[in-house]
C-alpha positions as CSV (number, residue, x, y, z in Angstrom):
1,M,32.7,55.3,-12.9
2,P,31.1,54.1,-16.2
3,I,28.8,51.2,-16.1
4,D,30.4,48.1,-17.6
5,A,27.7,47.6,-20.2
6,K,29.1,44.3,-21.6
7,K,29.2,42.7,-18.1
8,L,25.7,43.8,-17.2
9,V,24.3,42.5,-20.5
10,K,26.2,39.2,-20.2
11,K,24.9,38.7,-16.7
12,A,21.3,39.5,-17.7
13,S,21.5,37.3,-20.8
14,Q,22.6,34.4,-18.7
15,L,19.5,34.5,-16.4
16,M,17.4,31.4,-17.0
17,K,14.1,32.9,-16.0
18,P,14.6,36.6,-15.5
19,V,10.9,37.6,-15.1
20,E,10.3,34.9,-12.5
21,K,13.7,35.5,-10.7
22,F,13.0,39.3,-10.3
23,Q,9.2,38.8,-9.8
24,C,8.6,41.7,-12.1
25,E,5.5,40.6,-13.9
26,S,3.1,43.5,-14.6
27,P,0.6,44.0,-11.8
28,R,-2.0,44.6,-14.5
29,N,-3.5,41.3,-15.9
30,T,-7.0,42.2,-17.1
31,T,-8.0,43.6,-20.5
32,T,-10.1,46.7,-20.9
33,E,-13.0,44.3,-21.1
34,G,-12.2,42.5,-17.8
35,E,-10.7,39.3,-19.2
36,T,-7.8,37.9,-17.2
37,I,-4.6,37.3,-19.2
38,T,-1.8,35.1,-18.2
39,F,1.8,35.1,-19.4
40,D,4.3,32.5,-20.4
41,Y,8.1,33.2,-20.6
42,A,10.5,31.3,-22.8
43,W,13.9,31.5,-24.6
44,A,13.4,31.6,-28.4
45,T,15.5,28.4,-28.6
46,H,13.1,26.6,-26.2
47,L,9.9,27.3,-28.2
48,N,8.6,24.1,-29.7
49,D,7.9,24.1,-33.5
50,D,4.2,24.7,-33.1
51,D,4.7,27.7,-30.9
52,F,7.3,29.1,-33.2
53,E,5.0,28.7,-36.2
54,W,2.3,30.5,-34.3
55,V,4.7,33.3,-33.5
56,F,5.8,33.6,-37.1
57,A,2.2,33.4,-38.5
58,L,1.2,36.3,-36.2
59,F,4.2,38.3,-37.2
60,K,3.5,37.7,-40.9
61,K,-0.2,38.6,-40.5
62,N,0.5,41.9,-38.7
63,M,3.7,43.0,-40.4
64,M,4.4,41.4,-43.8
65,E,2.9,44.3,-45.8
66,M,4.8,46.9,-43.6
67,Y,8.1,45.1,-44.3
68,Q,7.3,44.8,-48.0
69,K,7.0,48.5,-48.4
70,S,9.9,49.3,-46.1
71,Q,13.5,50.0,-47.2
72,W,14.5,46.8,-45.5
73,G,12.1,44.7,-47.6
74,Y,10.6,41.4,-46.5
75,D,13.0,38.4,-46.1
76,E,11.3,35.4,-44.5
77,N,14.4,33.4,-43.7
78,S,16.1,36.4,-42.2
79,K,13.1,37.2,-40.0
80,R,12.7,33.5,-38.9
81,N,16.4,33.5,-37.9
82,E,16.0,36.8,-36.0
83,L,13.0,35.5,-34.1
84,R,14.8,32.3,-33.2
85,A,18.1,33.9,-32.2
86,T,19.7,32.4,-29.1
87,T,19.6,35.8,-27.3
88,S,15.9,36.3,-28.0
89,R,13.3,35.8,-25.1
90,F,9.6,35.7,-25.3
91,I,6.7,37.0,-23.2
92,I,3.6,35.2,-24.5
93,A,0.1,36.4,-23.6
94,V,-2.6,33.7,-23.2
95,N,-6.4,34.5,-22.9
96,S,-8.8,32.9,-20.4
97,K,-9.5,30.1,-22.8
98,G,-5.9,29.1,-22.9
99,E,-5.3,30.5,-26.4
100,K,-2.1,32.5,-27.3
101,I,-3.1,36.0,-28.3
102,G,0.2,37.9,-28.5
103,Y,3.9,38.0,-27.8
104,L,6.7,40.4,-27.1
105,T,10.3,39.3,-27.9
106,Y,13.2,41.1,-26.4
107,R,17.0,40.9,-26.0
108,F,19.5,42.4,-23.6
109,V,22.1,44.3,-25.7
110,V,24.8,46.9,-25.6
111,D,23.6,49.9,-27.7
112,H,26.1,52.8,-28.1
113,N,28.0,51.6,-25.0
114,I,24.8,51.5,-22.9
115,P,23.1,48.3,-21.5
116,V,19.6,48.2,-22.8
117,T,16.6,45.9,-23.1
118,Y,15.5,45.9,-26.7
119,C,11.9,45.2,-27.5
120,W,12.4,43.4,-30.8
121,E,8.8,42.6,-31.7
122,L,5.5,43.2,-30.0
123,Q,2.6,41.5,-31.9
124,I,-1.0,41.1,-30.7
125,S,-3.8,39.2,-32.5
126,P,-6.1,41.7,-34.2
127,S,-9.1,40.7,-32.0
128,Y,-7.1,41.6,-28.9
129,Q,-5.5,44.9,-30.1
130,N,-6.3,48.1,-28.1
131,K,-7.4,46.1,-25.0
132,G,-4.3,46.7,-22.9
133,V,-2.4,43.4,-23.6
134,G,0.6,45.1,-25.2
135,G,0.8,47.5,-22.3
136,M,0.9,44.7,-19.8
137,M,3.8,43.0,-21.6
138,L,5.7,46.3,-22.1
139,N,5.2,47.1,-18.4
140,T,6.8,43.7,-17.5
141,L,9.7,44.5,-19.8
142,E,10.2,47.9,-18.2
143,R,10.2,46.4,-14.7
144,L,12.6,43.6,-15.8
145,S,14.9,46.2,-17.4
146,E,15.1,48.1,-14.1
147,K,15.8,45.0,-12.0
148,A,18.4,43.7,-14.5
149,G,20.3,47.1,-14.3
150,M,19.6,48.1,-17.9
151,S,19.6,51.9,-18.6
152,K,16.5,51.9,-20.9
153,V,14.1,50.0,-23.0
154,M,14.3,50.6,-26.8
155,A,12.2,49.8,-29.8
156,T,12.4,50.4,-33.6
157,V,9.2,51.4,-35.3
158,F,8.3,52.1,-38.9
159,L,7.4,55.8,-39.3
160,Y,4.2,54.8,-41.3
161,N,3.1,52.4,-38.5
162,S,1.0,55.1,-36.7
163,P,-0.8,52.6,-34.3
164,S,2.6,51.3,-33.1
165,L,4.1,54.8,-32.8
166,G,0.9,55.9,-30.8
167,F,1.2,52.9,-28.6
168,F,4.8,53.5,-27.6
169,H,4.2,57.3,-27.1
170,K,1.2,56.5,-24.9
171,N,3.5,54.3,-22.8
172,G,6.0,57.0,-22.3
173,F,8.5,56.3,-25.1
174,S,10.1,59.1,-27.1
175,E,12.7,59.5,-29.8
176,D,16.0,58.0,-28.7
177,V,19.2,60.1,-29.1
178,T,20.2,57.5,-31.7
179,C,17.0,58.1,-33.7
180,P,17.7,59.0,-37.4
181,S,16.9,62.7,-38.1
182,E,13.8,63.5,-40.2
183,D,16.0,64.4,-43.2
184,S,17.9,61.1,-43.1
185,G,15.5,59.6,-45.6
186,L,15.1,56.5,-43.4
187,D,11.6,55.1,-42.8
188,Y,11.9,54.1,-39.1
189,A,12.3,55.7,-35.7
190,I,14.2,54.5,-32.7
191,L,12.3,55.0,-29.5
192,S,13.3,54.6,-25.9
193,K,12.2,55.0,-22.3
194,A,14.7,55.3,-19.5
195,T,14.4,52.8,-16.7
196,P,13.7,54.4,-13.3
């Protein structure tokens, strides 16, 4: 019997605090340097203006140049709306001094008739990159995906963003069946990892 993808996604999308409900936070919470990181969880629509501006500033710092050279181009209003979408949720990483250092935004969606958790953005402050913070948030997302009954976790990555491609591959992601072929002329890859 096929999974009713729409029902599963609707049910998951209605959960008020999914990470807390399923108690699926990553067991890892220290950086490679031993600093303890804590996490906050929020709907995009519940972020206050200051938090949202921090989110957007980090996105811009890390990604604006990549978007400018992409086939999509950089459209600030469109990206703001995307990050503030009612279906978007955030995992926000906070360092031991109480400063926000990164975030992951995700949505539960139906992709090619399959219920999936889509990692929309994963941005880490430059001073905290390569210290395990992104891996902790991704691990939480994978655990959440399993508990919510989603088939896989997906992400879209620019082909010229080698640090990001390396990060996802290191965390067990590979090209999804929906990934454009190399001769498609497109400048991004669609990656996924099946939930256990």
